[in-house]
Structure formats: structure tokens, C-alpha cells
N, C-alpha and C positions, 0 to 999 in steps of 0.2 A: 504494500500500500504506500502511496505517496500523496503529497498535498502541495498545492501551489496557492499563492495569494494573489488575487487579481485586483488591481487598483485602477479606479476610474473616477475622475473628478472628486478627489479628496475622500473617496470612499473605498473600502476594502471588502473583499469577499473571498472566502477560502473554499476551494474545490478539492475534493478527494478523488484520487485517480488510482486505478489498478495498474499493474505492471504492463498490461497489453492495451490500455486505453490510449487514445490519441487526443491531442489538444483541441481537435475540432469539437469534441464533446464538451470540453471545459469552456470553450468559447460560446457555445450555444447556451450552457447553463448560466454563464456570466451575463450574457445579453438579456436572458429572461429575468435575471435578478435585478440588474440595474435599470432595465426598461428605458433605453435611450430614445425610443420612438423609431428606430430603424432596424432592419433585419440583421441577422448575424453575418451575412455575406459582405456587409459593408464595414466590418471590423476585423482587426487582426491583433495578435500579441507581439509585444516587443520586450526584449530582455537585453540589457547592456547596450542599448542603441541599435540593436539588430532585430530584424523580423524573425520570429520563431516559426518554423514549419509546423503545419497543423496536421499533416498526414503521417507523422512518425510516431511509433509507440513511445510511451513515457519511459520505458526501460532503456531505450536507445537515445534519449535526448541528452544525457550527461549533464542534467541540471541538478542543483543541490536540493535537498529536502526543504520544502517551504519557500521555494524561489518566488521572488516578486516579479509578476508579469504586468506590463502596462497594457490596458485595453484602449487602443487608439483606433480612430476612424481611418479606414483605408480609402482616401479620396480618389485615388486612381481607379481602384476597383469599383468604387461606388458610382463613379460617373460613366465609366466605360465597361461594358461586359467583357470579361476575360475570355479570350479565345486562343489559348496557348496550345500549340501543337506538341505532341509527345508520342512516344512509342510504348505500346502495351503488349506484353507477351501472354497469350492465352494458352494454357496447358491443360490437356485432358489425359488422365492416366490410361494407357493402352492405346490411345489414338494419336499421340504426338502433341506438338505445339506449333503455334503460328504467331508471328510478330506482325502487328498491324499499327499503322500510324493513325491516331485519332486526335480529336480536339477535346479540350476539357469541358466544353459545353455540349458535347454529344451525349445522347441518351444511352445509358449502358445497355438497356434491353434491346434497343435497335442494333447496336453494334454486335451483340451476341447473336442475334438472328442472322445478320449478314455473314458473320464468321461461320455459322453453322451451314449456310447455303454454299459458301465458297469452298469450304473444306469437305463438303458432302458427308457431314456427320449425321447421318439419318437416325442412328440409334440414340442420339442425344435428345431427351425431352426437356425443353427449357423450363416448363412449369414445375418440374420436380427436381431441378438442380439447385445447388448452392455454390457460391463462389467464395474463395478465400483470398483476401487482400492482406498481406503480411500475416498477422495473427488474428484477424477479424473474419468471421464467417457470416455471410449475408445470404438470406433466402432470395429466390428469384421474385417472389411476390413483393418484397421490399424494394426491388430495383425499378419497379414500374414508375415512370415519370421522373426519375432521378438521373442527373448527369454525373460524370466523373468528378466534377468539382464539388457536387453535393456530398459525395462519399469521401472527400478530403484528398482525392488523387489529383495532384497538380504537376506531377513530374513522371518520367518514365518508370514503370513498375511491372511486376509480374502478377497475373491473376490465375489462380488455379480453379478449374471447374470440377466440382465433385459430383459424380453421378451416383444415383441410388444403387445400392449393391444388388438389390433384387432385379433391377432392370438391365444391368450391364453384365453381371457375372452370373450366368446360369450355373447352378450347382447340380452336377449330374447325380441322379438318384439311382440307387441299385436295389432292386427288389430281391428279397431273400425268401425262398420257399418255406412255407410253414412246416412241411413234413421233412424236417431235418433230423437225422438220427442223432441219438445222444452220444454215440461213440465218435461221430465226426465232429461234433461240437467240442467235446473234450480234447480231441486230438489237435484241433485248431487253437483252442484257448491255452493249451499247455505249451505252445511254442513261445519262446522268448524273443525270437527275431522279429524285426519290424515288418509291417505289411509291405513296405516299399521294396523289400528284398525279393518278393515274389513277382514283381513287375518285370516284364521282359526288358532286355537290354536295348539301349538306344531309343527308348520310347520317351518323347518329350512330355514333361508336365510343366505347365505355365502357371505362374502366380503373378497377380497384380496387386498394387498397393490398395489399402483400404483406409477408411477414416477412423476406425476403432483403434485405440491404443493397445499395445501388447500387454501393458501393465494391468488392464481391466479384464483380461481373459480368464485368469485363474486367481481365485482368492484362497490361498492355502493357509489355513489356520491350524497351527500346531499346538499341542497340549504343552503345558509347562513342564510336565514330567519328561518330555522328550529331551530337555536340556540337562537333566540330571545325569551325572556320571555313574554308570553301573559298574559292578565288579568286573564283568566281562570286558568292558571298555578299558578299565584301568589295567587289567592284565595285558590286553592287547597293546596299550600304550607303553607298558613296561617292556614288553618284548621288542617293540620298535626301538626304544632307547638302547636296549642291550645290543640289538643288531647294528645300530649305528656306531656303538662303541667297539665293535669287533666281536662281541660274544665272549662269554666266560668259558675258558678251557679250549677255545677254538683259535684258529690263526688270526692274527691281527692284519686286517686289510685296509688299504687306503680308500679314500672316498671314491676315487676314480674306478678302482677295481670293484668296489661294492656296486657302483652304478652300472658297470658293465654286466655284472651278474644279474642285477635286477632287470635290466633291459632284455637279457636273453630269456629270463623266465617269463616276463610279462609281454614279450613281443607277440601281438595278436596276429592271427592268420586272416588277412584281408581277402575276402571272397569277391568283393566288387567295390568299385570306386564311384561314388555318387558325386557328380560334377554339377555345381549350380552356377550358372552364368547370369551375371547381373548386367542389364542393359541401361543405357543412360536415361530412358523414359520410365525408370522405376518398375521395370518388368523383369521377372526372373524366370529362368527355364532350367529344369533339372533333367538330367539323363544319367543312366547307369552304364558304366563301362567295366570291362574285365581288367584285372590288374596287369595283364600282359599286353594290353593295347597301348598305342603310342599317342604322343601329342598330336600327330598328324591326323589321327582318327577323330580327335575332338574337333579340330577345325573342319573336317569334312562333314561331320554330323550336324554341327552348328550351322554350316552353310546350307544344308538341305532344308532347314526349317526357317530360313530367312524369307522375307517377302520378296526381296530382290537377291536371287542366288548369285548374281554377278558382282555383288557389293564386295569391296575390299575392306577388310577389317583386321584387327589384331586382338589377341587375348592377353591379359596381364594378370599376374599374381599380385594380390593386394598387399601382402605383408611378408617380406619386403616387396615394394612395388618394382616389378621387373617383367620384361616381355617374355611370354611363353613362345618359344621357337618351335615350329612344326618339324619334328624329327620323325623319321620312319623307322629308326632302329633303337629308340630309347623308350623303355617301358615306363608306365606311370608309377608303379610302386618301386621297382628295382632301381631306376635311374633318377626319377623325380621325387622319390620318397613321399608320394601321395598317400594319405590315409583313406579311411572309408568315406569321408566327406571333405570336399574341397570347393572353394569359391574362386571364380575367375571373373574378371571385369572385361566387358565387351566395349571396344572403342572403334568406331568406323574411321577410315582414313579421311573421309569427307567430313570435316568438322561442321559443315552447315546442315548435315543430315540429322534432324532431330527426331526421326522416327515417324510412324511405328516401324519396327524392324522385323517382327515375326509375322507369319502368315495369319490371315484373318481367321481361318478355321481353328488355329490354336488359341487365339485370343478369345474367341467366342466360348471355348470350353475351359477357360482359365478359372482358377480358384483365387481367393483372396489370401493375402499374407496372414490374416487372422486364422484361417483354417489351418495353415501350415504351423503356426505357433500353437494352436490348440492341440494338434496331434503330438507336439512335444510334451505338453503337460498331461496328456492322458496316461493313466497308469497302465502297466503291462498286464494284459489279460491273464487270468489264472483259471484253473480248472474248477469244476463244480465241487470236487472232493476237497480241494484246498480251501474253497470258500466256506465249506461247512465246518472245517476244523476250528476248534476253539483257539482263541489267541493265547500264545504262550506267555506266561507271566515271567518277567525277568527278575531274578533275585538281586536285590540291591543291598542287602546287608549280609554280613558274615555270620556263620553259625557260632563261632567262638572267637574270642579275642586271641590274636596271634601272640607268640611268646615275646617277640621283639617289642610289642606294644604294652606289655604288662609293666606296671611300676615296680621298682625295686623296693623291698622292705627294709633295706639298710638305711 
């Protein structure tokens, strides 16, 4: 929370602001309080002899708490209607983006309708969309009859068009027959491997961004008893400390040798490499590869799913950021040390190409990132027999006091 003090004609008025509030809102409240007899469009704020921008969030203004702002009449803007030209970038997840030159006095709804027709966005229903300007989300019904200047947009900016999830991302439904045998259900539920492992190799799965935050997907509430140290955990911790110290009665090993032995024991057997490619338009594509396949195979399968298969592009590893070179003789696990899951970044050589990059059939069957995160929070399925078993009570106290803990009688 923040606050500013607005001064006008020897009077003062305090306005409270949130971190994402813009001074355009404070200006309207101040004009409504002082009642100068003119509209808010004829006034502006000044601080330190300079005009304060009205379309910037409060957290980015770098103004002190309780700053004094002067409410002055903008004579130039009051006498002549502002018709400033600027560039606005409209972006739709999964459909790409477009940059259009507009005027601050243009109606936002009319510009959105023109962009929809020019870009042939037939699946965009304007009446059900919302737009995001910086950190403010506005419904389409609130845009009717308002200009860019009315929204506080007086300079070049980016506008994100949010589509309703139900209209743009059809979730495929899978019917399960009711007459399923109990043995088949138990055999499927007893498996600890993920469902993704049963998918065929090189089958693309596309995800697009959603408006829901990942933090709101799962509300994991744990009992306070889960944080208490049990006897079994204490014994495990003691064994770990003795192992780090070299062990009693065993050979003393250096840290490097112990780590090598641990790596040899823990080295998992990777059966498939799940490659997730992130595109600049916030679209993701996942494909499964065999460990013996090469980086050239990744390039070939990514190119098959592009909208323009003749597009020149590069794949990069994010951390550390380096180019993935297409080799025909280097395997993913043996030579690149890839694990079961790897993220790659897609970058076209044509920097002006803003997407969409994938084929339309894949985008129509895409899932949201919320579904992908939900699958990570879902617990591993267990069998019916395991579910019926009673929970095992962990013993937290010792049966008798150990000898080393007894107090001496001397």
C-alpha cells in the first residue's frame, strides 16, 4: 500500500494506492474531491516541476511514500484534443502478435475489431475476452466507448488479449468403459511410472499458457505432526552422518570418492528422454525420445510439427545458455548427459517472426499449463489393497531410556 498527497489551491487530499494502481485513478479521485468544475482530462500531476505519467503503476514510479503531487490544469490538453500517434502490440496466446500504429483518441473496441479482421482471428470472440495492460485486467464490456487515452495509455505499450479457456482450448475427453475388470484396475493402479511413459515416441503434446496461477492449483495442508522428528528419522540421520565421516571400522574415504560411489549406486536407468520445447509465443511442445537418439533427430521432429516446415531455427539449452548443435553421431544420454526431462528454447533465425509456429491442428488440441502443473501435484495411484490397509503408526518414543542417557548416582 502507498499514499500520495494531492495539493490544489491551498488544499490537500490524501489518496491511497495499491502497488498495481496507476495515477490516473488518483487523478480522477482528486478531481471528484476538489470539484474544480472541469473534467479530469483537463488536469495533470506535477512533482518537482515535472509532469508525472498517469499510465505507470505506482510500484514503478520510484516516488517516496506520501509524495506531494500538485494538481494543475493542463491548458494545452484542455484547449486542444490530444491526438498523439503511438504503436501498440496486440498479443494472443497461441495465435501470435501484431504491432499496429494507433492514435490515443481511437476507440479501443474498434481497433480490436479491425485487428481481428486483418489477422483472421475467427476463433476470437470479442465479447468474452479480457485485455491486460501492464498489470490491469479490463473486460471487453468496459472498453465500449473508451479511447486509449481514457485507459491512461498515452505512449507505446503492449496489450495482451486473454481468451476464455473453454472456448480456445478444447480438453479432449476419454470415455472409460464401465465393465472394467478388477484385476486390470489393480494392475494399472499398482504401476508407479507416469502415464506419459506409455505414450508413443515422437508424439507431440502442446501446452499453452493460461490465466490461472500455478500457486492456486494445489492447497497442500500438512499436519503439525509431520514436522516432528521420529526415531526412524533420527536413526537415518545418524547413519548419514557416520557415512559422511567415513564409517566406524571401515576405510576412510575422501569426499570425492564417496560421491563417486554414491553416483554409481544411484545412477538411474533412463528409458526415455522427454524433451519440452518452449516457443517465444509462450507455447510448449513435449515429445518423447529414446536415449540412443541424437540431437539431429530432435531438430527433424520439431521441424515436422512447425506451421512452416521450411523455417530456419535453432534450439538452445537454457542453463547454461548454449546452442544445441545437430549431430548425427552423438546420443542424448551418453554424449549430452540428458536426463528423463529436458527443456530446450526455440528461436527462429527471422527475429521478426512472432508466431504462431506450430500447426493449427496441434494448437486446437492443446492443453493449458494448468493441466500440466496439476498432473505434477496429483498423487501416485495405489492399488485397492493398499488403500484398504490401515495407516501404520510411527513410534516416536523409546521403550526404555538408553544407558548413555541415565544420570550418574555419584
